[in-house]
MIKOLVO-490189 format. One record per residue (C-alpha): x, y, z negated. Coordinates in pm, whole numbers, plus 50000, padded with zeros to 5 digits. Layout:
N
XYZ...
***
This chain:
512
508360476346839506100492847095507430518447339503960533947370504050541546997506500569947068503530590147187501470583346876504400595446671504990627246871501240634746881501250632746500504440651946423504910673846735501320677646861501770711047034505140703447192504910703647572505260667547687504580666948060504470691548346503210678848681502140704748935499400724748760499070700748466500790710048139500050684647866501100686247501501990654147321498620654247149496750657647478499000633147665498660606647394494880610447406494890603347783497210573447734494910559047467491830562947687493490543247964494740516747721491220511747583489720511647933492130483748033491180463847724487500468147816488280453048158489600422247981493320429248014495270409247757498770409347618501220396747882498970404648180500730421148474499470455148594500860467148928501000503349039501190514749401501450552149356503560582249440504880603949158501890615648958500740620048599498580588748624501640567448697503370579048379500140575048186499910539048307503420530348192502710539547832499100527247818500140493047947502930492747692500600500947404498460470047470501360446147532500640441547902503470443748158503740471148419504950462548770505820494948952505920488949328507300510149608504760527749825506840517250126505550481750088502880470050327501160438150439502990405450378505740421350165503210437049928501160405149910504260384949826505290408749548501820410349390501520372549390505080366649272504550389948976501210373448883499540407448895495940407748768495090444648820496250471449067496210509149019496610528449342495230556949555493250560449877496370557350091496420520150010492770510350027492990496650382496240478450308494830461949996491480454250157493330435050429495180412650183492860410449882491530375949980495130363949947495470378149594493610351849389494760364249046493210398949090489530400749004487020419749216486690447448954490420451948909491390475349189491440510649047491750543149242493190574449079491490595449348488330574549328484860580749449482640557549646485150533649803483730498149837485710472649638487510498449422486720513549083487220549648983490230551148749489240584048588485590574448544486600542748361489140561148150486790589348055484240564347926486800549347687487650560147333490780580447268491820563246944494920541646920494360505947045494560482046751495090445446673497910439346922501180426446779504150434547002507630420746933510890437347045511580410047300508130411547459508330422847824507460458747905508020459048282509150439448588511220460848825511560447049176514580454949390514280486849594514480470549936511390464250147512310429850284513610396850152512470374349870511240391849556513680395249267511880409248965514050422448681512410419748340512910446548073511640443247718510380469647475513710466547295515680473147615513670504447688514210516147330517960512647386517590533347704516050560647490518650561347214521730554647427521080580347698519850607047457523230604247287525280601347606523670632247763523640653447445519860657147460517720672147182513960675747118514260710247279515670696647607513760701147932514260672848180513240674948545512890645048777512220645349150513050609549251510460582049275509760570048921508890534649037512620526649035514690518148731516950548448769514030570248664514140555248315517650569148266516190603548192512580593148128513260572447817515560596547629513170625447699510170607647551512230591347275513110626247151509730642147214511220666647462509630680747780509530661148107508860678448439507860654548715507950666849074506000649649354509200646749555512560663049609512240695549806515370715749753513950751149751511160743849502513620722949301515920752749252512980775749177511620752048911514970749548733515120787348718511490792148611511250764348349514810767548213515520730948287518430716348092518860680848228518620667948585519870638048778520280635049152521470609549405524390621149623522210630549922520190654049701523360670049565524550676649919521190692450001521390713849686524890726449768523930733950127520730752750042520770789550139518960796549810521570779449593523250803549355524900791749034523150818048824519760803348920520850770548759522460786448454520150768048210521510733948311523440714348049523640682248251523780673748618524010636048648524690617448970523840580749014522650555249268525740556849491529250571349471529480609049509532430617949729535230638649577534640666649828531200672449680532270666449318534890693449342532510718049504529840711049243532200714448949533660746749082530190762249108528620746648795531500738048563531130717648246527870700148337528790670448553528120634548447528360603548666526620570748597527370536548738524950509148654522810479748744519110475348679520020441048541521630458348245525130472848245526030509848247529110532048243529010569848209531660595748293531190622748032531330659248133534290664047898536240636248073535670648248428538730670848445541110642748347539300614148528537450629748826537480598049037536310575348755532750564648675533530564848306533340539248029530680515547891528100528847649528480520547280527820484047186528700473847544531710455047685533320453548028535680429348204537330429248547537580393648677539330377248971537700351849201538490324048951536890342248660540130353448496540690388048351542990409648562545350436548429544730474148447545070487348800544140454548968540890451649162538340425549063534620420349003533030443248744531300423048472529570435848161527310428647868525200452347664521990456247458520130465447779520960432547953517850417648112516520384647975516410373448339514790375548679511070368348665510450331448736513940327848886516150309048639518340298548931519210334649020519530343848653522100316348599524110328648898524100364748775524550360548399527330336348314528150329747947526360362247856528260383548109526490401248394528350396948723527750428648923528980419549270530860452649264534620456749295536590479949071539520484148837540280500848506543160524148432545400521948126542820541547926540020517248013538140540648251536380523448538537000531348906534700517949175536260503549488533180490949672530350466249680531550431049755528870428850023529970461950180533660452850197534920448950555537360420950638539200431650952542000409551077542190392950736542630426450556540140439250295538910473450406536910493950156534370517250324534380541650031538060549850093537330559250454534180578650360536220600550126538280611350429535340615950668533440640050442536480662850428535830673350791534090707250777531410696551025530360665550827527540666950576527300629850489529170598550590528530561150576531170536150683530380499450745531640469950942530250456051266531240423851444534410423451653535650394151864539320398451776539300412651424536120396551288534850430551178535780466251259534910497851066532610523851219531310556451075527840571551085527600608450997525180637150966526470671551055526240705450887524760719051211523810703951548526700700451792529230710551524531540683351653531280655251909531710618651819534990613152004536650643751853535540633451504536750597651556540200610051656540320633251354539350605151116541920581451258544630607751231543830613250863543210578650716546050563550522546390530150700545990516651051543360491250941541190520250814540800535351161537220535851284536390521751626533320543851674531470573551527527690576651543526070610551485522610608651327519960634351243519360617250908520300584950735517660558450667516880557550294514640539150055512270557249821515010558449557517080579749796519740553449854521290551350200520360519150379523680508750532522190475150627519760491650870522520512151030524790481951054522080461951230521210490651465524730499551570525930463551594523460459251878524730490352058528430483152028530620461052245531970434152009535130432352221535930467552097
***
């Protein structure tokens, strides 16, 4: 069991099939496998052994993908890190993961030079630059690779339960929490999602999000499992995104809600330009019904929604189920189970809200070096998500909210998602985020942050009054509205409510 062996197979049986498109690069499976092998053999020549941790600090690029599979072929473990990390946070992550080699670019040479004395596990010759040249203390990635042989690395026995990667949480602060995935887990990603998304070897997948986050493997693994074509974009830029779908006849895409909103609002968006699409998957955060309905009216029969945790539980709303269950996030994948539990760990009946718990073949073996956190998260083989939801009589899952995002106002549970669904219905609102801030009388009070479809489309007071006239209950009324140019996001595209909560808590009178 070796995930990297997929490329040996495709190079043998589908050598001329287009594997990867990145900017001007178009690599067949034969050519891509040759590059992967060169890097794998170069790493072996540097003394990298099975189980060693290789960290990447890179934007989307062909070298990052190449590293994933080369590291896999030799039984080492890849540690993809966010390029938002700097200083102490980066040092902590590299040390926590026991990284012995770093692959990066020139943007990080100063950052790494400043902390390298505090990285004792990384040897002096183990900082590689993909855009190398004469940079003191760093080796040229491509020079090393081009000196290596392109044959398959040999003599390395890899078992299904050997680790393939450690994925750290997407935040930029706090203690590290590294989620371990094995070769077997990634193989399940390939088979399960290829089936769920109706993919074939002729599919063309396009990805614009940062591939250092686990969500990227949702379309990455099934594409390479099948030997299909993967288009990697440097970043999400809506006009070039639309143009690439049209030009390359892309069949499968996935977007976070903010990107879907940008797509729908683009002046160049026309359904016929996206006619090749067979799947449009949303994930990472709930997509509001306002946008679901608009999307499905313009591009019918293509919409999938995924709910999941990097730790290893997934549900998918199939495109054929959307019409009957538009507010659901679907059902567990095959060979997976789901339970909804109350605070005492008892199963609750259909329609009753509780914590979403699951188990599946993609369940992590644990957090890296954190058995304490693992024991809190996986109890008797069941992953406790920290998310609130319920199932209907047919077993379809409905998200209510994150436990940590729930607002308790005057002793009443207030779910921000319910209020957000109302806010985005205002014609001037592009995006909405509702969260709680401290209040002397009620404990917490809901407030809304919004971005607008155009500047000055509505003022905060008018919007607040409209929201409060349209919510279903008095406790859902917002005490303030904050208009923003853009929401803070991490590299995965997720809205950082925590940052907004901290910012606006300081600006708001807690007396209300």
